[in-house]
N, C-alpha and C positions, 0 to 999 in steps of 0.2 A: 074893105077894112072898116071896122066900126070906129065911132068917135073915141071910145075908151082906149082902143088899141092904138089910135093915132097919137094920143097924149102920153102913152107909156114910153119910157126910154128904150131905144133900140140897141144899146150897148150890151152885147151878150156877156161881157166880162164884168159887169157891175151887178152881181147878184144881190149885193146888199141893198142897192137902190130899189130893185124890184121888191125885195122883202119889206123894205120900209114903206113902200106905197101900198102894200097889202096889209099893213098893221102887224107884221111879224118881224121880230128882231132877230139878228144873227145869233145872239146868245141863247135863243130858245132851241137851237138845234144841237143835238149831241150825237157824235159819230157812233154808229152801231158797231159792236164788236170790240170796243175799247172799254175795259173795266174802269169804273170810277175808283179813284185812289182812296176814297173814303169808305168804300164797301169792302167787306172781308169775304174772301172766297171760301165757301164751305164745301169740302169734298170728303167723301167717305170711301176709304180704301176697300177694294173688293176682298171678300173673305171666302174661303172654302167652306164646305159643309162642316168639316171637323172643327175649324176655327170658330164658326158661328155656334156650334154646339158647346164648345168649351167656354165661350163668352156667356152663353145662356146658363151653363152650369155654375159658373162663378157668381152669377147674380142670385142663385138659389142658396140662401144662408143655411138651411137645414142640410142640403146636400154637401155643402162645404164642411159643416160640422161632422157629418157622417164620414167624409173622406179623411179629414184630419184624425178623427177617432180611430178609423181603421188603420191608418199609418202608425199611430201610437201603439195600438194593440199588437200589430204585426212586429214592430220593433221589439216590444217587450217579449213577445213569444220567441224571437230569435236570440236575443241577448240576455233575457231574464234568467234562464237556468245557469248562465256562466258568471253571474254577478256575485253570488255568495259562496260558491265553492262546495255546495252540498249536492249529492247525487239524489236523483228522484226515487231510486229504489233502496237507498240506504236506510236500514231499520235499526232502532235502538229503543228498547222498551223503557229504559230509564228516563228518556226524555219525551215520553208520549203525552199527547194532549197539552202541550205547552201553549200559552197564549202568544200573541204577536209581540215582538220586541225588536226595536230598531235602535242602533247604538247611540244616535244623537237624541232621538225623541224620547228615549226612556228616562231622560232627566225631567221631562214635563209630566207631572203626575196625572193631569186630567185628560191626556191623550190616550187612545186605546193601543199604544205601541210601547208601553212601559214594562211589559212582562209581568204585570200584576194579575194573578189569577183571582178566583173567587175566595181563596183562602190565603191571600198574601202573595209574597214573591215566589212564584212557582219555580223560577229558575234556581234560586238559592236552595229550595227544599229538594230539588232534583239534582243538585250539585252539577249544574250545567252552566258553563261559562260562555258558550257560543250564543249568538243571537240568531233567532229565526224570525224573519220579517213578517211572515204570515202565520207563525206558530207551527205546530206539528200535529199530525193526526194520531189515531189510536195505536199505530205501530211505530211511532216516533219518526216518521218520515217528514222531511221539510215540505211544508205546504207551498211556499213560494216557488220552489223548483218544480214541484208537481203541478202547480196551477199553470205555469207557463209551458211546461212540457205537455200538459193536456191541451193547452191552446194550440200548440204546434200540431198535435194529432188531429184535432177538430178541423183546423184550417186545411191540413193536408187532405183529409177525407172530403171536405167540401169542394176544394179546388179540383182534385182528381175526378170526383164524380161529375162536376160541371164540365170538365174537358171531355170526358167520355160521352156525356149527354150531347155536347156540341158535335163531336165527331160522328156519332151514330145518327142523331136527330137531324142534322143538317143534310147529310147525304140521303137519308130516307125521305125526308120532306121535300128535298129538291127534285128527286126522281119522281115522286108521286105527283107533285104539283106541276112539273114541266110536261110530262107525257099525258097526264089526265086520262079520261076515258076509262077503259076496262082496267088498265094498269093501276090507275088511281083507286078504283073501286076495290080491287083485290087487296091492295096494300092497306087501305083504310079498314077493311074487314079484319085484317090481321092485327091492326092496332086495337080494334075494339075487343078482340079476343084476349090480347095481352093485358089491356087495361082492366079487364073484368077480374083479373086475379089480384087479390089484396097483396100489397107490397110486404106487409108484415109476415104473411104466410111464406112468401118467397124467401125472406131473410131467415126465418126460422128453419126452413128446409135446407138452405145453404149452410147454416151453422151446424145443423145435425149431420149433413153429408160430408162437408169439408171441415178441415181443421179451423177453429175460430181464430181469426186474425183480422188485421185492418183491411187487407185486400179482399177477404171474404165479404166483409160488410160493404165495401165499395162495389164489388161485382153484383152483389144482391140488390143494391139500390139502383144500379145501372139497368137492371133487367126491365124495369118499368119507368125509370127516371127520364129517358130520352123521348118519351111520347109527347110531352108538352112542347119540347123544342121542335119536333118534327111537324107538329100541327101549325106552329107559328111560321116556320119556313115554307110549308106547303101553301099557306094563305098568301104569303108574300109572292111566291112564284105564280100562283093563279092570277094575281093582280098585275104582275109585271110581264108575263110571257107574251102578251098581245100588244105591248107598247111599240111605238114606232121604231125605237132604236133596235129592238130585238128583231122585228120584221125586216129592217134594213140589213142587219147582219146575216139573217137567214137568206135573204135575197142574194147577198154577195157570196154565198156558199159556205158559211161557217158551219162546223159540225155541231151536233147536239152537245157534245162534251164541252166544246168551247163556249157555246151559248150559255150553258149552265154555270160554269165556273169562272168565266171571264167577263160575261156581260150582265147576267142577272144576279148572281150571288154577291158581287160587291155592293149592289144596291140594297141588299138585305142585311148588311152588317150592323146597322143601327138596331134593328129588332133582335138580332142574334145576341148582341152585347147586352142589351137590356134584359132579355130572358135569361141569359147565363148568370147575370148578376143576381137575379132573384133565385136562381137554382142553388147557388152556394149557401145562403142562409137556410134554405129548406133542407139541404143535405146535412148541414151542421146540426140543425134541430132534430132531424130524424135520427142521426147517430147518437145524440144525447139521450133521446127517448129510448133507444135500444140499450144503451149503457145503463140507463136508469132502471130498466126492467131486468137487467142482469145478463143480456146476450150481446153486449157490446165488445169493446176492446178488452182482450184478456190481460190479466195481471202478469208481470209487474207494470206493463205499459198502462197508461191511463189517458183519459180524455176528460173534458169538462163534465160530460154526463156521468162518467164514473166517479168523479170527485163529488158531484152533487149526491149521487146515490150513497157514497160512503159517509158523507156528512149528515145525511138524513137520520142515520141511527144515533148521532150525537147532538141532535138539534136542541134538546132540553138541557144538556149538560155543557156542551161546548158548541154554541151556535156558529162561531166563526168558521168552523170546518165546512159548514153548508153555505153560509152567506157569501164567502169570498169567491168560490168558483161560480156560484149562481149569479153574482153581480157581473163577473167577467163574461159569462155566457150570454147574459141578457144584453149587456152593452155591445158585444160582438154582433149579435143578430140585429139589434136596433141600428147600429151604424151601417150595417150592410143594407138594410131596408131604406134608410134615409138616403144613402148614396145611390141606390138603385132607382128610387123614385125620382131623384133629381136627374139621373141619366135618361129616364123615360121621358121626362118633360123636355130635356134638351134635344133629344133625337126626334121627337115628334113635333112638327111645326104646329099641328092643330092644338096642342096642349100648352104652347108657349103663351106667356102673358104679354 
């Protein structure tokens, strides 16, 4: 035993004495595992993929603007034709080409809703006591009702076309990407043949062969519209089919059908939702283009493209007949693109800020 050890106290229960001889005070020790009362515990709750995507979407201001704008336009499309009591096909030559007039705002002379035409009070000269909030067209039909009725038709065509694209494109792309090899080669060659046919020619042929209607336009657009969706799904399946969870399920005896629709397909929902959201405005714009060139929705039904086409002839005399449906159509497509772009950023971790 050394001299230093002889002079140290031998009482095992007097730890403070030993600490003091070493220059270390008892207050310098803090018990591990016991949180300090002065510190605040910061904890982050676990979130699912969809909760994280929703939080990311809410931080995107333009996406929120697009979502709110879409909700407003859809609400007006649903309840707008019921607000003023006019039918979209009701014609009256006596009240044709009337300017916009709203019951309360017609008292304010500098607002464009006072019913004053280029030659004074057009309503008094036409002996019309009813108010038409967006005015009337060249046949005396209420533009407010026809605008929101046309918005209904445009939204219906866009949504149904997107659903058909999802149904056909997801199944086709899933089978092609999962099996690969010769099956994938044959299916992709078929897509190349179909995509080489211009969509406008297909639509014109459908309109000539079948009776012109909304469903004729939808089916004609679906002939080639599902190709983009199938390519997106095929790429996702090629990326996921060799992942560990798929190999583990295959080792446990899962069938191909179960692997496709239960294990791989749920992991591609983000890409499918984003692609479908971009499909809707494309379908709406293409339908508006068809109606603008005269092969769209047949009369007396109307769409936003048909209203723009009708207002084009009255541009120099009554420009409101063109500008009102054109503004609604532009805002509808703009809001869809803003919301779709926000969804893409929310679902793709690589594009998050």
